[in-house]
PDB file as gemmi writes it, atoms N, CA and C in Angstrom:
CRYST1    1.000    1.000    1.000  90.00  90.00  90.00 P 1                      
ATOM      1  N   UNK A   1      -5.207 -13.915  -0.942  1.00  0.00           N  
ATOM      2  CA  UNK A   1      -3.953 -13.779  -0.243  1.00  0.00           C  
ATOM      3  C   UNK A   1      -4.265 -13.338   1.186  1.00  0.00           C  
ATOM      4  N   UNK A   2      -3.602 -13.949   2.124  1.00  0.00           N  
ATOM      5  CA  UNK A   2      -3.829 -13.612   3.519  1.00  0.00           C  
ATOM      6  C   UNK A   2      -3.125 -12.301   3.867  1.00  0.00           C  
ATOM      7  N   UNK A   3      -3.758 -11.548   4.761  1.00  0.00           N  
ATOM      8  CA  UNK A   3      -3.233 -10.240   5.151  1.00  0.00           C  
ATOM      9  C   UNK A   3      -1.836 -10.383   5.757  1.00  0.00           C  
ATOM     10  N   UNK A   4      -1.620 -11.373   6.611  1.00  0.00           N  
ATOM     11  CA  UNK A   4      -0.312 -11.554   7.239  1.00  0.00           C  
ATOM     12  C   UNK A   4       0.790 -11.783   6.228  1.00  0.00           C  
ATOM     13  N   UNK A   5       0.495 -12.549   5.194  1.00  0.00           N  
ATOM     14  CA  UNK A   5       1.486 -12.813   4.154  1.00  0.00           C  
ATOM     15  C   UNK A   5       1.822 -11.526   3.416  1.00  0.00           C  
ATOM     16  N   UNK A   6       0.826 -10.722   3.126  1.00  0.00           N  
ATOM     17  CA  UNK A   6       1.041  -9.463   2.416  1.00  0.00           C  
ATOM     18  C   UNK A   6       1.884  -8.505   3.251  1.00  0.00           C  
ATOM     19  N   UNK A   7       1.550  -8.373   4.523  1.00  0.00           N  
ATOM     20  CA  UNK A   7       2.311  -7.465   5.386  1.00  0.00           C  
ATOM     21  C   UNK A   7       3.731  -7.994   5.571  1.00  0.00           C  
ATOM     22  N   UNK A   8       3.905  -9.305   5.639  1.00  0.00           N  
ATOM     23  CA  UNK A   8       5.251  -9.879   5.717  1.00  0.00           C  
ATOM     24  C   UNK A   8       6.060  -9.541   4.469  1.00  0.00           C  
ATOM     25  N   UNK A   9       5.403  -9.523   3.330  1.00  0.00           N  
ATOM     26  CA  UNK A   9       6.073  -9.133   2.079  1.00  0.00           C  
ATOM     27  C   UNK A   9       6.553  -7.687   2.165  1.00  0.00           C  
ATOM     28  N   UNK A  10       5.713  -6.797   2.692  1.00  0.00           N  
ATOM     29  CA  UNK A  10       6.121  -5.399   2.844  1.00  0.00           C  
ATOM     30  C   UNK A  10       7.318  -5.300   3.784  1.00  0.00           C  
ATOM     31  N   UNK A  11       7.295  -6.081   4.861  1.00  0.00           N  
ATOM     32  CA  UNK A  11       8.407  -6.091   5.808  1.00  0.00           C  
ATOM     33  C   UNK A  11       9.693  -6.567   5.122  1.00  0.00           C  
ATOM     34  N   UNK A  12       9.574  -7.579   4.285  1.00  0.00           N  
ATOM     35  CA  UNK A  12      10.724  -8.095   3.546  1.00  0.00           C  
ATOM     36  C   UNK A  12      11.293  -7.011   2.629  1.00  0.00           C  
ATOM     37  N   UNK A  13      10.412  -6.287   1.921  1.00  0.00           N  
ATOM     38  CA  UNK A  13      10.876  -5.198   1.052  1.00  0.00           C  
ATOM     39  C   UNK A  13      11.629  -4.149   1.853  1.00  0.00           C  
ATOM     40  N   UNK A  14      11.087  -3.811   3.007  1.00  0.00           N  
ATOM     41  CA  UNK A  14      11.725  -2.811   3.863  1.00  0.00           C  
ATOM     42  C   UNK A  14      13.093  -3.307   4.317  1.00  0.00           C  
ATOM     43  N   UNK A  15      13.183  -4.568   4.683  1.00  0.00           N  
ATOM     44  CA  UNK A  15      14.442  -5.115   5.184  1.00  0.00           C  
ATOM     45  C   UNK A  15      15.513  -5.222   4.104  1.00  0.00           C  
ATOM     46  N   UNK A  16      15.115  -5.316   2.848  1.00  0.00           N  
ATOM     47  CA  UNK A  16      16.098  -5.355   1.767  1.00  0.00           C  
ATOM     48  C   UNK A  16      16.968  -4.105   1.769  1.00  0.00           C  
ATOM     49  N   UNK A  17      16.376  -2.989   2.100  1.00  0.00           N  
ATOM     50  CA  UNK A  17      17.119  -1.736   2.102  1.00  0.00           C  
ATOM     51  C   UNK A  17      17.699  -1.411   3.479  1.00  0.00           C  
ATOM     52  N   UNK A  18      17.326  -2.177   4.495  1.00  0.00           N  
ATOM     53  CA  UNK A  18      17.791  -1.972   5.868  1.00  0.00           C  
ATOM     54  C   UNK A  18      17.390  -0.607   6.417  1.00  0.00           C  
ATOM     55  N   UNK A  19      16.352  -0.027   5.858  1.00  0.00           N  
ATOM     56  CA  UNK A  19      15.874   1.272   6.310  1.00  0.00           C  
ATOM     57  C   UNK A  19      14.353   1.237   6.314  1.00  0.00           C  
ATOM     58  N   UNK A  20      13.752   1.749   7.379  1.00  0.00           N  
ATOM     59  CA  UNK A  20      12.290   1.774   7.419  1.00  0.00           C  
ATOM     60  C   UNK A  20      11.755   2.882   6.524  1.00  0.00           C  
ATOM     61  N   UNK A  21      10.523   2.703   6.055  1.00  0.00           N  
ATOM     62  CA  UNK A  21       9.910   3.679   5.157  1.00  0.00           C  
ATOM     63  C   UNK A  21       9.795   5.047   5.815  1.00  0.00           C  
ATOM     64  N   UNK A  22       9.342   5.069   7.075  1.00  0.00           N  
ATOM     65  CA  UNK A  22       9.150   6.354   7.727  1.00  0.00           C  
ATOM     66  C   UNK A  22      10.480   7.052   7.997  1.00  0.00           C  
ATOM     67  N   UNK A  23      11.532   6.305   8.209  1.00  0.00           N  
ATOM     68  CA  UNK A  23      12.838   6.911   8.432  1.00  0.00           C  
ATOM     69  C   UNK A  23      13.333   7.627   7.183  1.00  0.00           C  
ATOM     70  N   UNK A  24      12.977   7.117   6.027  1.00  0.00           N  
ATOM     71  CA  UNK A  24      13.428   7.716   4.771  1.00  0.00           C  
ATOM     72  C   UNK A  24      12.686   9.001   4.440  1.00  0.00           C  
ATOM     73  N   UNK A  25      11.454   9.145   4.911  1.00  0.00           N  
ATOM     74  CA  UNK A  25      10.636  10.261   4.434  1.00  0.00           C  
ATOM     75  C   UNK A  25      10.045  11.147   5.530  1.00  0.00           C  
ATOM     76  N   UNK A  26      10.083  10.724   6.776  1.00  0.00           N  
ATOM     77  CA  UNK A  26       9.321  11.436   7.802  1.00  0.00           C  
ATOM     78  C   UNK A  26       9.774  12.881   8.005  1.00  0.00           C  
ATOM     79  N   UNK A  27      11.067  13.133   8.069  1.00  0.00           N  
ATOM     80  CA  UNK A  27      11.537  14.500   8.307  1.00  0.00           C  
ATOM     81  C   UNK A  27      11.103  15.431   7.180  1.00  0.00           C  
ATOM     82  N   UNK A  28      11.232  14.988   5.949  1.00  0.00           N  
ATOM     83  CA  UNK A  28      10.821  15.806   4.806  1.00  0.00           C  
ATOM     84  C   UNK A  28       9.318  16.065   4.841  1.00  0.00           C  
ATOM     85  N   UNK A  29       8.556  15.044   5.179  1.00  0.00           N  
ATOM     86  CA  UNK A  29       7.104  15.201   5.237  1.00  0.00           C  
ATOM     87  C   UNK A  29       6.699  16.197   6.327  1.00  0.00           C  
ATOM     88  N   UNK A  30       7.328  16.107   7.482  1.00  0.00           N  
ATOM     89  CA  UNK A  30       7.020  17.043   8.572  1.00  0.00           C  
ATOM     90  C   UNK A  30       7.345  18.468   8.141  1.00  0.00           C  
ATOM     91  N   UNK A  31       8.495  18.663   7.511  1.00  0.00           N  
ATOM     92  CA  UNK A  31       8.874  20.006   7.041  1.00  0.00           C  
ATOM     93  C   UNK A  31       7.870  20.538   6.019  1.00  0.00           C  
ATOM     94  N   UNK A  32       7.462  19.705   5.066  1.00  0.00           N  
ATOM     95  CA  UNK A  32       6.471  20.121   4.066  1.00  0.00           C  
ATOM     96  C   UNK A  32       5.143  20.473   4.725  1.00  0.00           C  
ATOM     97  N   UNK A  33       4.701  19.629   5.646  1.00  0.00           N  
ATOM     98  CA  UNK A  33       3.432  19.898   6.327  1.00  0.00           C  
ATOM     99  C   UNK A  33       3.497  21.188   7.138  1.00  0.00           C  
ATOM    100  N   UNK A  34       4.618  21.441   7.795  1.00  0.00           N  
ATOM    101  CA  UNK A  34       4.764  22.687   8.554  1.00  0.00           C  
ATOM    102  C   UNK A  34       4.731  23.905   7.644  1.00  0.00           C  
ATOM    103  N   UNK A  35       5.344  23.803   6.460  1.00  0.00           N  
ATOM    104  CA  UNK A  35       5.299  24.917   5.500  1.00  0.00           C  
ATOM    105  C   UNK A  35       3.858  25.197   5.058  1.00  0.00           C  
ATOM    106  N   UNK A  36       3.129  24.148   4.775  1.00  0.00           N  
ATOM    107  CA  UNK A  36       1.727  24.307   4.364  1.00  0.00           C  
ATOM    108  C   UNK A  36       0.913  24.938   5.487  1.00  0.00           C  
ATOM    109  N   UNK A  37       1.112  24.458   6.710  1.00  0.00           N  
ATOM    110  CA  UNK A  37       0.391  25.038   7.848  1.00  0.00           C  
ATOM    111  C   UNK A  37       0.744  26.506   8.046  1.00  0.00           C  
ATOM    112  N   UNK A  38       2.013  26.845   7.897  1.00  0.00           N  
ATOM    113  CA  UNK A  38       2.425  28.252   8.037  1.00  0.00           C  
ATOM    114  C   UNK A  38       1.743  29.138   6.999  1.00  0.00           C  
ATOM    115  N   UNK A  39       1.677  28.668   5.762  1.00  0.00           N  
ATOM    116  CA  UNK A  39       1.020  29.435   4.699  1.00  0.00           C  
ATOM    117  C   UNK A  39      -0.470  29.590   5.008  1.00  0.00           C  
ATOM    118  N   UNK A  40      -1.116  28.508   5.421  1.00  0.00           N  
ATOM    119  CA  UNK A  40      -2.541  28.582   5.752  1.00  0.00           C  
ATOM    120  C   UNK A  40      -2.794  29.546   6.912  1.00  0.00           C  
ATOM    121  N   UNK A  41      -1.927  29.497   7.915  1.00  0.00           N  
ATOM    122  CA  UNK A  41      -2.094  30.412   9.048  1.00  0.00           C  
ATOM    123  C   UNK A  41      -1.925  31.863   8.618  1.00  0.00           C  
ATOM    124  N   UNK A  42      -0.955  32.124   7.743  1.00  0.00           N  
ATOM    125  CA  UNK A  42      -0.754  33.506   7.295  1.00  0.00           C  
ATOM    126  C   UNK A  42      -1.889  33.971   6.387  1.00  0.00           C  
ATOM    127  N   UNK A  43      -2.442  33.055   5.588  1.00  0.00           N  
ATOM    128  CA  UNK A  43      -3.552  33.431   4.695  1.00  0.00           C  
ATOM    129  C   UNK A  43      -4.839  33.695   5.461  1.00  0.00           C  
ATOM    130  N   UNK A  44      -5.074  32.924   6.508  1.00  0.00           N  
ATOM    131  CA  UNK A  44      -6.325  33.060   7.253  1.00  0.00           C  
ATOM    132  C   UNK A  44      -6.214  34.001   8.433  1.00  0.00           C  
ATOM    133  N   UNK A  45      -4.978  34.285   8.873  1.00  0.00           N  
ATOM    134  CA  UNK A  45      -4.800  35.140  10.041  1.00  0.00           C  
ATOM    135  C   UNK A  45      -5.129  34.432  11.341  1.00  0.00           C  
ATOM    136  N   UNK A  46      -5.284  33.126  11.290  1.00  0.00           N  
ATOM    137  CA  UNK A  46      -5.601  32.349  12.491  1.00  0.00           C  
ATOM    138  C   UNK A  46      -4.422  31.442  12.833  1.00  0.00           C  
ATOM    139  N   UNK A  47      -4.170  31.299  14.089  1.00  0.00           N  
ATOM    140  CA  UNK A  47      -3.071  30.457  14.548  1.00  0.00           C  
ATOM    141  C   UNK A  47      -3.616  29.172  15.163  1.00  0.00           C  
ATOM    142  N   UNK A  48      -2.971  28.062  14.836  1.00  0.00           N  
ATOM    143  CA  UNK A  48      -3.319  26.781  15.442  1.00  0.00           C  
ATOM    144  C   UNK A  48      -2.611  26.650  16.775  1.00  0.00           C  
ATOM    145  N   UNK A  49      -3.222  25.887  17.677  1.00  0.00           N  
ATOM    146  CA  UNK A  49      -2.542  25.608  18.939  1.00  0.00           C  
ATOM    147  C   UNK A  49      -1.370  24.668  18.662  1.00  0.00           C  
ATOM    148  N   UNK A  50      -0.482  24.545  19.613  1.00  0.00           N  
ATOM    149  CA  UNK A  50       0.674  23.659  19.455  1.00  0.00           C  
ATOM    150  C   UNK A  50       0.206  22.220  19.223  1.00  0.00           C  
ATOM    151  N   UNK A  51      -0.839  21.795  19.940  1.00  0.00           N  
ATOM    152  CA  UNK A  51      -1.366  20.436  19.794  1.00  0.00           C  
ATOM    153  C   UNK A  51      -1.960  20.219  18.404  1.00  0.00           C  
ATOM    154  N   UNK A  52      -2.731  21.208  17.923  1.00  0.00           N  
ATOM    155  CA  UNK A  52      -3.329  21.098  16.589  1.00  0.00           C  
ATOM    156  C   UNK A  52      -2.245  21.038  15.519  1.00  0.00           C  
ATOM    157  N   UNK A  53      -1.245  21.895  15.650  1.00  0.00           N  
ATOM    158  CA  UNK A  53      -0.176  21.920  14.655  1.00  0.00           C  
ATOM    159  C   UNK A  53       0.588  20.597  14.652  1.00  0.00           C  
ATOM    160  N   UNK A  54       0.853  20.066  15.823  1.00  0.00           N  
ATOM    161  CA  UNK A  54       1.568  18.787  15.913  1.00  0.00           C  
ATOM    162  C   UNK A  54       0.746  17.667  15.284  1.00  0.00           C  
ATOM    163  N   UNK A  55      -0.563  17.692  15.485  1.00  0.00           N  
ATOM    164  CA  UNK A  55      -1.435  16.665  14.918  1.00  0.00           C  
ATOM    165  C   UNK A  55      -1.388  16.691  13.390  1.00  0.00           C  
ATOM    166  N   UNK A  56      -1.422  17.869  12.798  1.00  0.00           N  
ATOM    167  CA  UNK A  56      -1.415  17.997  11.348  1.00  0.00           C  
ATOM    168  C   UNK A  56      -0.024  17.849  10.746  1.00  0.00           C  
ATOM    169  N   UNK A  57       0.998  18.205  11.489  1.00  0.00           N  
ATOM    170  CA  UNK A  57       2.342  18.267  10.927  1.00  0.00           C  
ATOM    171  C   UNK A  57       3.066  16.928  10.934  1.00  0.00           C  
ATOM    172  N   UNK A  58       2.654  16.002  11.803  1.00  0.00           N  
ATOM    173  CA  UNK A  58       3.447  14.764  11.908  1.00  0.00           C  
ATOM    174  C   UNK A  58       3.516  14.057  10.566  1.00  0.00           C  
ATOM    175  N   UNK A  59       4.651  13.490  10.306  1.00  0.00           N  
ATOM    176  CA  UNK A  59       4.877  12.800   9.045  1.00  0.00           C  
ATOM    177  C   UNK A  59       4.189  11.449   9.012  1.00  0.00           C  
ATOM    178  N   UNK A  60       4.199  10.860   7.854  1.00  0.00           N  
ATOM    179  CA  UNK A  60       3.622   9.543   7.677  1.00  0.00           C  
ATOM    180  C   UNK A  60       4.475   8.526   8.415  1.00  0.00           C  
ATOM    181  N   UNK A  61       3.819   7.698   9.219  1.00  0.00           N  
ATOM    182  CA  UNK A  61       4.531   6.659   9.951  1.00  0.00           C  
ATOM    183  C   UNK A  61       4.545   5.377   9.143  1.00  0.00           C  
ATOM    184  N   UNK A  62       5.426   4.480   9.515  1.00  0.00           N  
ATOM    185  CA  UNK A  62       5.551   3.215   8.794  1.00  0.00           C  
ATOM    186  C   UNK A  62       4.229   2.456   8.777  1.00  0.00           C  
ATOM    187  N   UNK A  63       3.524   2.480   9.880  1.00  0.00           N  
ATOM    188  CA  UNK A  63       2.254   1.760   9.942  1.00  0.00           C  
ATOM    189  C   UNK A  63       1.246   2.351   8.954  1.00  0.00           C  
ATOM    190  N   UNK A  64       1.324   3.654   8.700  1.00  0.00           N  
ATOM    191  CA  UNK A  64       0.445   4.284   7.712  1.00  0.00           C  
ATOM    192  C   UNK A  64       0.757   3.780   6.307  1.00  0.00           C  
ATOM    193  N   UNK A  65       2.061   3.643   6.001  1.00  0.00           N  
ATOM    194  CA  UNK A  65       2.450   3.082   4.704  1.00  0.00           C  
ATOM    195  C   UNK A  65       1.943   1.655   4.547  1.00  0.00           C  
ATOM    196  N   UNK A  66       2.091   0.873   5.609  1.00  0.00           N  
ATOM    197  CA  UNK A  66       1.665  -0.526   5.551  1.00  0.00           C  
ATOM    198  C   UNK A  66       0.158  -0.615   5.339  1.00  0.00           C  
ATOM    199  N   UNK A  67      -0.612   0.166   6.085  1.00  0.00           N  
ATOM    200  CA  UNK A  67      -2.070   0.139   5.920  1.00  0.00           C  
ATOM    201  C   UNK A  67      -2.489   0.571   4.518  1.00  0.00           C  
ATOM    202  N   UNK A  68      -1.841   1.597   4.005  1.00  0.00           N  
ATOM    203  CA  UNK A  68      -2.162   2.080   2.660  1.00  0.00           C  
ATOM    204  C   UNK A  68      -1.826   1.036   1.600  1.00  0.00           C  
ATOM    205  N   UNK A  69      -0.619   0.477   1.682  1.00  0.00           N  
ATOM    206  CA  UNK A  69      -0.210  -0.528   0.703  1.00  0.00           C  
ATOM    207  C   UNK A  69      -1.057  -1.780   0.810  1.00  0.00           C  
ATOM    208  N   UNK A  70      -1.412  -2.163   2.028  1.00  0.00           N  
ATOM    209  CA  UNK A  70      -2.248  -3.342   2.225  1.00  0.00           C  
ATOM    210  C   UNK A  70      -3.635  -3.131   1.618  1.00  0.00           C  
ATOM    211  N   UNK A  71      -4.217  -1.959   1.844  1.00  0.00           N  
ATOM    212  CA  UNK A  71      -5.543  -1.670   1.269  1.00  0.00           C  
ATOM    213  C   UNK A  71      -5.483  -1.706  -0.257  1.00  0.00           C  
ATOM    214  N   UNK A  72      -4.452  -1.120  -0.847  1.00  0.00           N  
ATOM    215  CA  UNK A  72      -4.304  -1.141  -2.307  1.00  0.00           C  
ATOM    216  C   UNK A  72      -4.131  -2.556  -2.831  1.00  0.00           C  
ATOM    217  N   UNK A  73      -3.285  -3.331  -2.160  1.00  0.00           N  
ATOM    218  CA  UNK A  73      -3.013  -4.706  -2.590  1.00  0.00           C  
ATOM    219  C   UNK A  73      -4.268  -5.566  -2.514  1.00  0.00           C  
ATOM    220  N   UNK A  74      -4.987  -5.468  -1.420  1.00  0.00           N  
ATOM    221  CA  UNK A  74      -6.183  -6.289  -1.241  1.00  0.00           C  
ATOM    222  C   UNK A  74      -7.293  -5.868  -2.212  1.00  0.00           C  
ATOM    223  N   UNK A  75      -7.420  -4.576  -2.451  1.00  0.00           N  
ATOM    224  CA  UNK A  75      -8.424  -4.089  -3.398  1.00  0.00           C  
ATOM    225  C   UNK A  75      -8.120  -4.585  -4.802  1.00  0.00           C  
ATOM    226  N   UNK A  76      -6.845  -4.470  -5.200  1.00  0.00           N  
ATOM    227  CA  UNK A  76      -6.438  -4.937  -6.526  1.00  0.00           C  
ATOM    228  C   UNK A  76      -6.636  -6.445  -6.671  1.00  0.00           C  
ATOM    229  N   UNK A  77      -6.292  -7.201  -5.621  1.00  0.00           N  
ATOM    230  CA  UNK A  77      -6.452  -8.660  -5.665  1.00  0.00           C  
ATOM    231  C   UNK A  77      -7.929  -9.023  -5.815  1.00  0.00           C  
ATOM    232  N   UNK A  78      -8.791  -8.345  -5.067  1.00  0.00           N  
ATOM    233  CA  UNK A  78     -10.223  -8.614  -5.182  1.00  0.00           C  
ATOM    234  C   UNK A  78     -10.712  -8.302  -6.597  1.00  0.00           C  
ATOM    235  N   UNK A  79     -10.307  -7.164  -7.128  1.00  0.00           N  
ATOM    236  CA  UNK A  79     -10.754  -6.781  -8.468  1.00  0.00           C  
ATOM    237  C   UNK A  79     -10.296  -7.789  -9.514  1.00  0.00           C  
ATOM    238  N   UNK A  80      -9.046  -8.249  -9.401  1.00  0.00           N  
ATOM    239  CA  UNK A  80      -8.524  -9.246 -10.349  1.00  0.00           C  
ATOM    240  C   UNK A  80      -9.316 -10.542 -10.276  1.00  0.00           C  
ATOM    241  N   UNK A  81      -9.566 -11.027  -9.067  1.00  0.00           N  
ATOM    242  CA  UNK A  81     -10.297 -12.287  -8.902  1.00  0.00           C  
ATOM    243  C   UNK A  81     -11.753 -12.119  -9.343  1.00  0.00           C  
ATOM    244  N   UNK A  82     -12.356 -10.998  -9.016  1.00  0.00           N  
ATOM    245  CA  UNK A  82     -13.749 -10.751  -9.417  1.00  0.00           C  
ATOM    246  C   UNK A  82     -13.873 -10.702 -10.940  1.00  0.00           C  
ATOM    247  N   UNK A  83     -12.934 -10.023 -11.583  1.00  0.00           N  
ATOM    248  CA  UNK A  83     -12.943  -9.946 -13.051  1.00  0.00           C  
ATOM    249  C   UNK A  83     -12.759 -11.344 -13.663  1.00  0.00           C  
ATOM    250  N   UNK A  84     -11.867 -12.136 -13.090  1.00  0.00           N  
ATOM    251  CA  UNK A  84     -11.639 -13.504 -13.550  1.00  0.00           C  
ATOM    252  C   UNK A  84     -12.923 -14.328 -13.388  1.00  0.00           C  
ATOM    253  N   UNK A  85     -13.567 -14.181 -12.254  1.00  0.00           N  
ATOM    254  CA  UNK A  85     -14.815 -14.896 -11.966  1.00  0.00           C  
ATOM    255  C   UNK A  85     -15.888 -14.555 -13.001  1.00  0.00           C  
ATOM    256  N   UNK A  86     -16.027 -13.265 -13.296  1.00  0.00           N  
ATOM    257  CA  UNK A  86     -17.030 -12.809 -14.261  1.00  0.00           C  
ATOM    258  C   UNK A  86     -16.692 -13.272 -15.683  1.00  0.00           C  
ATOM    259  N   UNK A  87     -15.446 -13.067 -16.084  1.00  0.00           N  
ATOM    260  CA  UNK A  87     -15.078 -13.332 -17.481  1.00  0.00           C  
ATOM    261  C   UNK A  87     -14.993 -14.829 -17.801  1.00  0.00           C  
ATOM    262  N   UNK A  88     -14.660 -15.644 -16.832  1.00  0.00           N  
ATOM    263  CA  UNK A  88     -14.515 -17.083 -17.078  1.00  0.00           C  
ATOM    264  C   UNK A  88     -15.784 -17.867 -16.755  1.00  0.00           C  
ATOM    265  N   UNK A  89     -16.769 -17.201 -16.174  1.00  0.00           N  
ATOM    266  CA  UNK A  89     -18.030 -17.874 -15.828  1.00  0.00           C  
ATOM    267  C   UNK A  89     -17.838 -18.977 -14.796  1.00  0.00           C  
ATOM    268  N   UNK A  90     -16.955 -18.751 -13.847  1.00  0.00           N  
ATOM    269  CA  UNK A  90     -16.664 -19.750 -12.820  1.00  0.00           C  
ATOM    270  C   UNK A  90     -17.761 -19.754 -11.755  1.00  0.00           C  
ATOM    271  N   UNK A  91     -17.933 -20.878 -11.050  1.00  0.00           N  
ATOM    272  CA  UNK A  91     -19.068 -21.003 -10.126  1.00  0.00           C  
ATOM    273  C   UNK A  91     -19.002 -20.097  -8.907  1.00  0.00           C  
ATOM    274  N   UNK A  92     -17.802 -19.780  -8.426  1.00  0.00           N  
ATOM    275  CA  UNK A  92     -17.709 -18.930  -7.236  1.00  0.00           C  
ATOM    276  C   UNK A  92     -16.346 -18.230  -7.197  1.00  0.00           C  
ATOM    277  N   UNK A  93     -16.225 -17.294  -6.262  1.00  0.00           N  
ATOM    278  CA  UNK A  93     -14.991 -16.506  -6.148  1.00  0.00           C  
ATOM    279  C   UNK A  93     -13.806 -17.366  -5.703  1.00  0.00           C  
ATOM    280  N   UNK A  94     -14.061 -18.385  -4.887  1.00  0.00           N  
ATOM    281  CA  UNK A  94     -12.970 -19.251  -4.436  1.00  0.00           C  
ATOM    282  C   UNK A  94     -12.343 -19.975  -5.630  1.00  0.00           C  
ATOM    283  N   UNK A  95     -13.179 -20.502  -6.486  1.00  0.00           N  
ATOM    284  CA  UNK A  95     -12.687 -21.172  -7.688  1.00  0.00           C  
ATOM    285  C   UNK A  95     -11.950 -20.171  -8.571  1.00  0.00           C  
ATOM    286  N   UNK A  96     -12.482 -18.968  -8.671  1.00  0.00           N  
ATOM    287  CA  UNK A  96     -11.834 -17.927  -9.474  1.00  0.00           C  
ATOM    288  C   UNK A  96     -10.462 -17.579  -8.905  1.00  0.00           C  
ATOM    289  N   UNK A  97     -10.333 -17.537  -7.572  1.00  0.00           N  
ATOM    290  CA  UNK A  97      -9.046 -17.238  -6.952  1.00  0.00           C  
ATOM    291  C   UNK A  97      -8.023 -18.320  -7.285  1.00  0.00           C  
ATOM    292  N   UNK A  98      -8.451 -19.612  -7.213  1.00  0.00           N  
ATOM    293  CA  UNK A  98      -7.552 -20.706  -7.580  1.00  0.00           C  
ATOM    294  C   UNK A  98      -7.162 -20.613  -9.053  1.00  0.00           C  
ATOM    295  N   UNK A  99      -8.152 -20.383  -9.899  1.00  0.00           N  
ATOM    296  CA  UNK A  99      -7.914 -20.272 -11.340  1.00  0.00           C  
ATOM    297  C   UNK A  99      -6.922 -19.154 -11.628  1.00  0.00           C  
ATOM    298  N   UNK A 100      -7.157 -18.008 -11.018  1.00  0.00           N  
ATOM    299  CA  UNK A 100      -6.304 -16.835 -11.236  1.00  0.00           C  
ATOM    300  C   UNK A 100      -4.872 -17.125 -10.785  1.00  0.00           C  
ATOM    301  N   UNK A 101      -4.715 -17.704  -9.598  1.00  0.00           N  
ATOM    302  CA  UNK A 101      -3.390 -17.987  -9.052  1.00  0.00           C  
ATOM    303  C   UNK A 101      -2.638 -19.006  -9.908  1.00  0.00           C  
ATOM    304  N   UNK A 102      -3.313 -20.076 -10.292  1.00  0.00           N  
ATOM    305  CA  UNK A 102      -2.666 -21.112 -11.103  1.00  0.00           C  
ATOM    306  C   UNK A 102      -2.278 -20.550 -12.465  1.00  0.00           C  
ATOM    307  N   UNK A 103      -3.142 -19.741 -13.038  1.00  0.00           N  
ATOM    308  CA  UNK A 103      -2.852 -19.112 -14.321  1.00  0.00           C  
ATOM    309  C   UNK A 103      -1.641 -18.188 -14.216  1.00  0.00           C  
ATOM    310  N   UNK A 104      -1.532 -17.445 -13.123  1.00  0.00           N  
ATOM    311  CA  UNK A 104      -0.407 -16.542 -12.926  1.00  0.00           C  
ATOM    312  C   UNK A 104       0.911 -17.328 -12.803  1.00  0.00           C  
ATOM    313  N   UNK A 105       0.878 -18.436 -12.073  1.00  0.00           N  
ATOM    314  CA  UNK A 105       2.074 -19.279 -11.946  1.00  0.00           C  
ATOM    315  C   UNK A 105       2.452 -19.863 -13.309  1.00  0.00           C  
ATOM    316  N   UNK A 106       1.454 -20.334 -14.056  1.00  0.00           N  
ATOM    317  CA  UNK A 106       1.715 -20.913 -15.379  1.00  0.00           C  
ATOM    318  C   UNK A 106       2.352 -19.882 -16.311  1.00  0.00           C  
ATOM    319  N   UNK A 107       1.863 -18.646 -16.279  1.00  0.00           N  
ATOM    320  CA  UNK A 107       2.437 -17.591 -17.122  1.00  0.00           C  
ATOM    321  C   UNK A 107       3.878 -17.286 -16.712  1.00  0.00           C  
ATOM    322  N   UNK A 108       4.150 -17.294 -15.407  1.00  0.00           N  
ATOM    323  CA  UNK A 108       5.514 -17.045 -14.929  1.00  0.00           C  
ATOM    324  C   UNK A 108       6.444 -18.160 -15.403  1.00  0.00           C  
ATOM    325  N   UNK A 109       5.995 -19.408 -15.297  1.00  0.00           N  
ATOM    326  CA  UNK A 109       6.798 -20.539 -15.768  1.00  0.00           C  
ATOM    327  C   UNK A 109       7.044 -20.452 -17.256  1.00  0.00           C  
ATOM    328  N   UNK A 110       6.012 -20.063 -17.999  1.00  0.00           N  
ATOM    329  CA  UNK A 110       6.142 -19.933 -19.445  1.00  0.00           C  
ATOM    330  C   UNK A 110       7.154 -18.850 -19.798  1.00  0.00           C  
ATOM    331  N   UNK A 111       7.098 -17.730 -19.089  1.00  0.00           N  
ATOM    332  CA  UNK A 111       8.034 -16.624 -19.313  1.00  0.00           C  
ATOM    333  C   UNK A 111       9.471 -17.055 -19.038  1.00  0.00           C  
ATOM    334  N   UNK A 112       9.663 -17.883 -18.022  1.00  0.00           N  
ATOM    335  CA  UNK A 112      11.005 -18.361 -17.683  1.00  0.00           C  
ATOM    336  C   UNK A 112      11.469 -19.516 -18.568  1.00  0.00           C  
ATOM    337  N   UNK A 113      10.589 -20.001 -19.420  1.00  0.00           N  
ATOM    338  CA  UNK A 113      10.948 -21.102 -20.302  1.00  0.00           C  
ATOM    339  C   UNK A 113      10.870 -22.462 -19.639  1.00  0.00           C  
ATOM    340  N   UNK A 114      10.233 -22.550 -18.494  1.00  0.00           N  
ATOM    341  CA  UNK A 114      10.125 -23.811 -17.761  1.00  0.00           C  
ATOM    342  C   UNK A 114       8.964 -24.649 -18.284  1.00  0.00           C  
ATOM    343  N   UNK A 115       7.920 -23.973 -18.717  1.00  0.00           N  
ATOM    344  CA  UNK A 115       6.696 -24.661 -19.131  1.00  0.00           C  
ATOM    345  C   UNK A 115       6.207 -24.045 -20.421  1.00  0.00           C  
ATOM    346  N   UNK A 116       5.695 -24.726 -21.318  1.00  0.00           N  
ATOM    347  CA  UNK A 116       5.630 -26.171 -21.553  1.00  0.00           C  
ATOM    348  C   UNK A 116       6.853 -26.677 -22.252  1.00  0.00           C  
TER     349      UNK A 116                                                      
END                                                                             
């Protein structure tokens, strides 16, 4: 699967709700991070500079969610294709990717009662 297609899928999911991921969670994340920093500062007796605190306290941005989800998706896709390649004794990963994709479509059609 191409990276652009995967990221476009994430964008589509976000647009379904008409709200960005970071908008839904950023304020809560910043508040939680500030609480943790306050506890750490009180436990250690050391104070962070304003710049250091801002660096640690900022919430997760949308681009961070996209990078994380993309890494998970690509890792899982590789593992699935690699396992298919190994278990089916296929000549190469490209063939395994085609085999895996066609098999997934066939199973979806079968589930919907379209095939066979």
